[in-house]
C-alpha positions as CSV (number, residue, x, y, z in Angstrom):
1,X,38.4,-10.5,30.6
2,X,34.9,-10.4,31.4
3,X,34.7,-7.4,29.6
4,X,35.8,-8.8,26.3
5,X,33.4,-11.9,27.0
6,X,30.1,-9.6,27.3
7,X,31.2,-7.3,25.2
8,X,31.1,-10.3,22.0
9,X,27.8,-12.3,24.2
10,X,26.1,-9.2,23.3
11,X,27.4,-8.5,19.9
12,X,26.2,-11.9,18.5
13,X,22.9,-11.8,20.5
14,X,22.3,-8.0,18.9
15,X,23.2,-9.7,15.2
16,X,20.7,-12.6,16.2
17,X,18.4,-9.7,17.4
18,X,18.4,-8.2,14.7
19,X,18.1,-10.9,11.5
20,X,14.9,-11.8,13.8
21,X,13.9,-8.6,13.5
22,X,14.4,-8.6,9.1
23,X,13.0,-11.6,9.4
24,X,9.6,-10.5,11.2
25,X,9.6,-7.2,8.8
26,X,9.8,-9.3,6.1
27,X,6.6,-11.6,7.2
28,X,4.9,-8.5,7.5
29,X,5.2,-5.9,5.0
30,X,6.5,-7.8,2.1
31,X,5.0,-9.0,-0.6
32,X,3.7,-12.8,-0.8
33,X,3.6,-13.5,-4.7
34,X,1.8,-16.4,-6.1
35,X,3.2,-18.7,-9.0
36,X,0.8,-21.3,-10.8
37,X,4.1,-22.1,-12.7
38,X,7.7,-21.3,-13.7
39,X,9.2,-22.7,-16.4
40,X,12.4,-21.7,-18.1
41,X,15.3,-22.8,-21.3
42,X,18.9,-21.6,-21.1
43,X,20.0,-21.9,-24.2
44,X,23.6,-23.5,-25.0
45,X,26.6,-23.0,-27.5
46,X,28.1,-26.6,-28.7
47,X,31.2,-25.9,-26.3
48,X,28.2,-25.5,-23.4
49,X,28.2,-22.0,-23.0
50,X,25.2,-20.6,-22.2
51,X,23.9,-17.8,-25.2
52,X,21.0,-17.0,-23.2
53,X,17.8,-17.6,-21.2
54,X,13.9,-17.6,-22.2
55,X,12.0,-17.3,-18.9
56,X,8.3,-17.9,-18.9
57,X,5.6,-17.3,-15.7
58,X,2.0,-16.9,-14.5
59,X,2.3,-14.9,-11.1
60,X,0.0,-12.7,-9.3
61,X,1.0,-10.8,-6.3
62,X,-1.7,-12.1,-3.6
63,X,-3.0,-8.9,-2.0
64,X,-2.8,-6.4,-4.5
65,X,-4.0,-8.4,-7.8
66,X,-6.7,-11.0,-8.8
67,X,-5.8,-12.3,-11.8
68,X,-3.5,-13.7,-12.7
69,X,-0.4,-11.8,-15.4
70,X,1.8,-14.4,-17.5
71,X,5.4,-13.3,-17.3
72,X,8.2,-13.6,-20.6
73,X,12.2,-12.8,-21.1
74,X,13.4,-13.3,-23.2
75,X,17.7,-12.7,-23.4
76,X,19.9,-13.8,-25.1
77,X,23.5,-13.2,-27.3
78,X,24.2,-14.6,-30.4
79,X,26.4,-13.3,-33.0
80,X,24.1,-13.8,-35.4
81,X,21.6,-10.7,-34.1
82,X,22.3,-7.8,-36.9
83,X,20.4,-4.9,-35.6
84,X,17.1,-5.1,-37.6
85,X,16.6,-8.6,-37.9
86,X,13.1,-10.1,-37.1
87,X,13.4,-12.1,-34.0
88,X,11.0,-15.2,-33.3
89,X,10.4,-17.3,-30.4
90,X,8.2,-20.1,-30.7
91,X,7.1,-23.3,-27.9
92,X,6.1,-25.8,-29.2
93,X,5.6,-25.0,-32.9
94,X,3.8,-21.9,-31.9
95,X,4.8,-18.5,-32.4
96,X,5.2,-17.0,-28.6
97,X,6.9,-14.2,-29.3
98,X,8.6,-11.4,-32.2
99,X,10.6,-8.7,-32.3
100,X,13.5,-6.4,-33.9
101,X,17.1,-7.1,-33.0
102,X,17.7,-3.4,-31.7
103,X,22.0,-4.3,-30.3
104,X,23.9,-6.0,-32.3
105,X,24.7,-9.6,-30.7
106,X,22.1,-9.1,-28.5
107,X,18.2,-8.9,-28.0
108,X,15.8,-8.8,-24.6
109,X,12.3,-9.1,-25.9
110,X,9.6,-8.7,-23.1
111,X,5.9,-9.1,-22.3
112,X,5.4,-6.2,-25.0
113,X,6.4,-8.6,-28.0
114,X,4.2,-11.3,-26.9
115,X,2.0,-12.5,-30.1
116,X,0.2,-15.4,-28.7
117,X,-1.4,-16.2,-25.3
118,X,0.2,-19.1,-23.4
119,X,-2.0,-21.1,-21.4
120,X,-0.4,-24.7,-19.9
121,X,3.2,-24.9,-21.0
122,X,4.9,-28.1,-20.0
123,X,8.6,-29.2,-19.1
124,X,9.5,-31.0,-21.9
125,X,8.2,-28.8,-24.9
126,X,10.7,-27.3,-27.0
127,X,11.5,-23.7,-27.4
128,X,13.0,-22.5,-30.6
129,X,14.7,-19.1,-31.4
130,X,14.3,-18.3,-35.1
131,X,16.3,-15.3,-36.9
132,X,14.8,-14.1,-40.0
133,X,13.4,-17.5,-40.1
134,X,16.7,-19.3,-39.5
135,X,17.0,-21.4,-36.6
136,X,19.7,-20.0,-33.5
137,X,18.9,-22.3,-30.5
138,X,16.4,-24.6,-29.1
139,X,16.2,-26.1,-26.0
140,X,12.9,-27.8,-23.5
141,X,11.4,-26.1,-21.3
142,X,12.4,-27.8,-17.4
143,X,10.7,-25.8,-14.0
144,X,12.1,-22.8,-12.4
């Protein structure tokens, strides 16, 4: 019985030692990301199902980058997205991104589709997605 107790005790101690070691390795070799701001807007249909989201952040890797870089992504699924149509993303009535639909019913826009530079978005600003001038969805930004 004492042998079983010793095996369990060393297994539990070994597990927590492994977790502690991984934590120390993450602190020593991990990358620290500094964020100035980070916002998102989740687009939903009339039933409340999520159609997609827009994420926008200004961040940098502390020891590798000196300047902050803007990262903007839009992932959206909508039945009105047909191949070849132009999608525009407006943030507070300013054209932020635009790009063509490459896959039927889905669009992914990244940094290369950025049209305007965003200096300081704020929570509550309206983000609208338009497809050939027709508004597909709109939502307010909130902190992520």
